[in-house]
C-alpha positions as CSV (number, residue, x, y, z in Angstrom):
1,M,0.0,0.0,0.0
2,P,1.2,3.5,-0.7
3,A,1.7,6.0,2.2
4,Y,-0.6,8.9,2.3
5,D,0.1,12.0,4.4
6,H,-3.6,12.8,5.2
7,V,-6.8,10.8,5.0
8,F,-10.3,12.4,5.3
9,V,-13.5,10.3,5.9
10,I,-17.1,11.5,5.5
11,V,-19.8,9.2,6.7
12,M,-23.3,9.7,5.3
13,E,-26.5,7.9,6.2
14,N,-29.0,5.2,5.3
15,Q,-29.0,5.2,1.5
16,A,-28.4,2.2,-0.7
17,Y,-26.0,2.2,-3.6
18,T,-28.8,2.3,-6.2
19,S,-30.4,5.2,-4.3
20,I,-27.4,7.5,-5.1
21,I,-25.8,6.3,-8.3
22,G,-27.6,7.9,-11.2
23,N,-30.0,9.7,-8.9
24,P,-30.7,13.2,-10.3
25,A,-31.2,14.4,-6.7
26,A,-27.5,13.7,-6.1
27,P,-25.8,15.6,-9.0
28,Y,-22.7,16.5,-7.0
29,V,-21.9,13.0,-5.8
30,N,-22.4,11.6,-9.3
31,N,-20.3,14.3,-10.9
32,L,-17.5,13.3,-8.4
33,L,-17.2,9.8,-9.8
34,P,-14.8,10.7,-12.7
35,S,-12.5,12.3,-10.0
36,G,-11.6,9.1,-8.2
37,G,-12.4,5.5,-7.5
38,L,-15.8,3.8,-7.0
39,A,-16.2,0.7,-4.9
40,A,-19.2,-0.8,-6.7
41,N,-19.3,-4.0,-4.5
42,Y,-19.1,-2.4,-1.0
43,Y,-21.4,-3.4,1.9
44,G,-22.2,-2.3,5.4
45,V,-21.5,-5.1,7.9
46,T,-24.9,-5.1,9.7
47,H,-27.9,-2.9,10.8
48,P,-28.5,-0.5,12.5
49,S,-26.1,2.5,12.5
50,L,-24.0,2.2,15.6
51,P,-22.4,-1.2,15.0
52,N,-21.4,-0.1,11.5
53,Y,-19.7,3.0,12.9
54,L,-17.9,0.9,15.5
55,A,-16.7,-1.4,12.7
56,M,-15.3,1.5,10.7
57,V,-13.1,2.8,13.6
58,G,-12.5,-0.3,15.8
59,G,-12.7,-3.3,13.5
60,S,-15.6,-4.9,15.4
61,T,-19.2,-4.4,16.3
62,F,-18.3,-5.5,19.8
63,G,-21.5,-7.5,20.0
64,I,-23.7,-4.4,19.8
65,T,-26.9,-4.8,17.8
66,S,-28.7,-1.6,18.6
67,D,-28.2,2.2,18.7
68,C,-27.6,2.1,22.4
69,T,-26.1,4.9,24.5
70,A,-23.6,4.6,27.3
71,C,-22.9,1.0,26.2
72,W,-19.1,1.2,26.4
73,V,-16.9,-1.1,24.5
74,S,-13.6,-2.6,25.5
75,G,-10.9,-2.1,22.8
76,R,-9.0,0.4,20.7
77,N,-10.0,2.5,17.8
78,I,-8.1,4.2,14.9
79,G,-7.8,7.3,17.0
80,D,-6.0,5.4,19.8
81,T,-3.5,3.8,17.4
82,L,-2.8,7.1,15.6
83,E,-2.3,8.9,18.9
84,A,0.0,6.1,20.2
85,A,2.1,6.5,17.0
86,G,2.4,10.3,17.4
87,N,-0.1,11.2,14.7
88,S,-2.7,13.9,14.9
89,W,-6.4,13.3,14.3
90,K,-9.8,15.0,14.8
91,A,-13.4,14.0,14.5
92,Y,-15.7,16.8,13.4
93,M,-19.3,16.4,14.6
94,E,-22.1,18.7,13.4
95,G,-24.1,19.9,16.3
96,F,-21.6,18.7,18.9
97,T,-21.3,21.2,21.9
98,G,-18.8,19.3,24.1
99,D,-20.9,16.5,25.5
100,C,-20.6,13.2,23.7
101,L,-23.8,11.8,25.1
102,D,-26.0,14.9,25.3
103,S,-25.3,17.5,22.6
104,P,-28.3,18.9,20.8
105,Y,-29.9,18.1,17.5
106,P,-28.6,17.6,14.8
107,Y,-25.9,15.7,16.7
108,V,-26.6,12.2,17.8
109,V,-24.2,9.9,19.8
110,K,-24.9,6.8,17.7
111,H,-23.0,8.5,14.8
112,N,-20.0,9.3,17.0
113,P,-18.2,5.9,17.4
114,F,-15.4,7.5,19.4
115,A,-17.8,8.2,22.3
116,Y,-18.1,4.5,23.1
117,Y,-14.6,3.7,24.1
118,G,-14.9,4.6,27.7
119,S,-17.0,7.1,29.6
120,S,-15.0,10.2,28.8
121,C,-15.3,12.2,25.6
122,P,-12.0,12.2,23.6
123,G,-10.5,15.7,23.2
124,Q,-10.1,15.1,19.5
125,V,-13.9,15.1,19.1
126,V,-14.8,18.6,18.3
127,S,-17.7,20.7,16.9
128,F,-17.9,21.0,13.1
129,T,-17.8,24.7,13.6
130,H,-14.0,24.3,13.8
131,F,-13.7,22.6,10.5
132,A,-13.4,25.5,8.0
133,A,-10.7,27.2,10.1
134,D,-8.8,24.0,10.6
135,M,-8.8,23.2,6.9
136,K,-7.0,26.6,6.3
137,G,-4.4,25.8,9.0
138,D,-2.7,22.7,10.4
139,V,-4.8,19.9,9.1
140,P,-4.8,16.7,11.3
141,R,-3.3,13.6,9.6
142,F,-6.7,11.8,10.0
143,V,-9.9,13.7,9.7
144,W,-13.3,12.1,10.4
145,I,-16.5,14.0,9.6
146,T,-20.0,13.2,10.8
147,P,-22.7,15.5,9.4
148,G,-25.8,16.2,11.5
149,L,-29.0,14.2,11.2
150,C,-30.3,16.4,8.3
151,H,-27.1,16.9,6.2
152,D,-26.2,13.2,6.4
153,G,-29.4,12.2,4.7
154,H,-30.9,10.5,7.8
155,D,-33.7,13.0,8.4
156,C,-33.6,15.1,5.2
157,S,-33.7,14.3,1.5
158,T,-30.9,13.0,-0.7
159,A,-30.9,16.4,-2.4
160,I,-30.1,18.2,0.8
161,A,-27.4,15.8,1.7
162,D,-25.9,16.2,-1.8
163,Q,-26.0,20.0,-1.4
164,W,-24.1,19.7,1.9
165,L,-21.4,17.6,0.3
166,A,-21.2,20.1,-2.5
167,Q,-20.3,22.8,0.1
168,I,-17.9,20.7,2.2
169,V,-16.0,18.5,-0.2
170,P,-14.5,21.5,-2.1
171,Q,-13.1,22.8,1.2
172,I,-11.2,19.5,1.6
173,L,-10.0,19.5,-2.0
174,A,-8.7,23.0,-1.7
175,T,-6.3,22.1,1.2
176,S,-2.7,21.4,0.6
177,A,-3.1,18.4,2.9
178,W,-5.3,16.8,0.3
179,Q,-3.6,18.1,-2.8
180,Q,-0.2,16.9,-1.6
181,N,-0.7,13.2,-1.2
182,G,-4.1,13.1,0.5
183,L,-7.1,10.9,0.2
184,L,-10.8,11.6,0.7
185,L,-13.1,8.6,1.4
186,I,-16.9,9.1,1.3
187,T,-19.1,6.3,2.5
188,W,-22.6,5.5,3.8
189,D,-23.0,3.7,7.1
190,E,-25.7,1.3,5.9
191,G,-28.1,0.8,3.0
192,D,-31.9,1.0,3.2
193,D,-32.0,-2.3,1.4
194,S,-31.7,-5.9,2.7
195,A,-28.4,-6.4,0.9
196,N,-26.9,-3.4,2.8
197,H,-25.2,-2.3,-0.5
198,V,-23.7,1.2,-0.1
199,L,-21.7,3.6,-2.1
200,T,-18.1,4.3,-1.2
201,M,-15.7,6.6,-3.1
202,A,-12.0,7.3,-3.0
203,I,-11.1,10.8,-4.2
204,H,-7.4,11.6,-4.6
205,P,-5.3,14.3,-6.3
206,N,-4.5,12.1,-9.3
207,P,-7.9,11.6,-10.8
208,A,-8.5,8.4,-12.6
209,A,-12.1,7.1,-13.0
210,R,-11.9,3.5,-12.0
211,T,-14.5,1.1,-10.7
212,S,-13.7,-1.8,-8.5
213,S,-15.8,-5.0,-8.4
214,Q,-13.9,-6.4,-5.5
215,A,-16.0,-7.3,-2.4
216,Y,-15.4,-4.6,0.3
217,N,-17.0,-3.6,3.5
218,H,-16.4,-1.3,6.5
219,Y,-13.5,-3.5,7.7
220,S,-11.9,-2.9,4.3
221,L,-12.2,0.8,4.8
222,L,-10.5,0.6,8.2
223,A,-7.8,-1.6,6.9
224,T,-7.1,0.8,4.1
225,I,-6.9,3.8,6.4
226,E,-4.6,1.9,8.8
227,D,-2.2,0.8,6.1
228,L,-2.2,4.2,4.4
229,L,-1.3,5.9,7.7
230,G,1.2,3.3,8.8
231,V,-0.5,1.9,11.9
232,G,-1.5,-1.6,13.0
233,R,-4.8,-3.1,12.0
234,L,-7.6,-3.6,14.6
235,G,-10.0,-6.5,14.9
236,A,-11.6,-7.8,11.7
237,A,-9.6,-5.3,9.7
238,A,-6.6,-7.5,10.2
239,G,-8.0,-10.0,7.6
240,A,-9.8,-7.5,5.4
241,R,-8.8,-6.8,1.8
242,T,-7.6,-3.2,1.3
243,M,-9.1,-1.0,-1.4
244,Q,-5.7,-0.7,-3.1
245,D,-7.1,-0.9,-6.6
246,L,-8.9,2.4,-6.1
247,L,-5.8,4.3,-5.1
248,S,-3.6,6.5,-7.2
249,H,-0.1,5.0,-6.7
């Protein structure tokens, strides 16, 4: 796997692959496809939201089968491994006001997997209001973005979610952190179909429209991030196939 200096992840909500691809309500996302790689055979690992988010950062659902709160898990996540290796990271949460369990709408804790690793809120979890300024300054090596319940498509339309991405993604692509050996990954936590087929895209500075038919899931996403940033793999990511065929090097 190539080494990347910065990796950005945006997690959207509850849309199947076929609900986004070719949908006229999502023009921005569909217009992004020629700018990077498309994982056409990518699936969430389960339902509902929370275990998928835990899988993306910790390599396991930890036996959780609901969107519970205060159900702490025992293990490490990608933030822990990055911090142990001396790498910076931040998770930007729309609506977050400092309390991982009780910040107001549009924030919801089930979309903040970093809140579940112990009872204290990690200092790297911050309000999305910091995002624009941080993108113009010292960008963390790993950036996680959770939109609020409207902008992620959970409570609002596909068109509104697409419009939000059209505002946020260009801010990432304008950073030197992305332009100089960076990668943006956009995924959906779960599909609203029984197959759990979701769209996942890899956008990098060397555009090459490519589509992968390899079978991937959220453990593949985590394994890819871990290998790109040079940290060890967690849980089921250890045996997952990385999305190397979508990358630019």
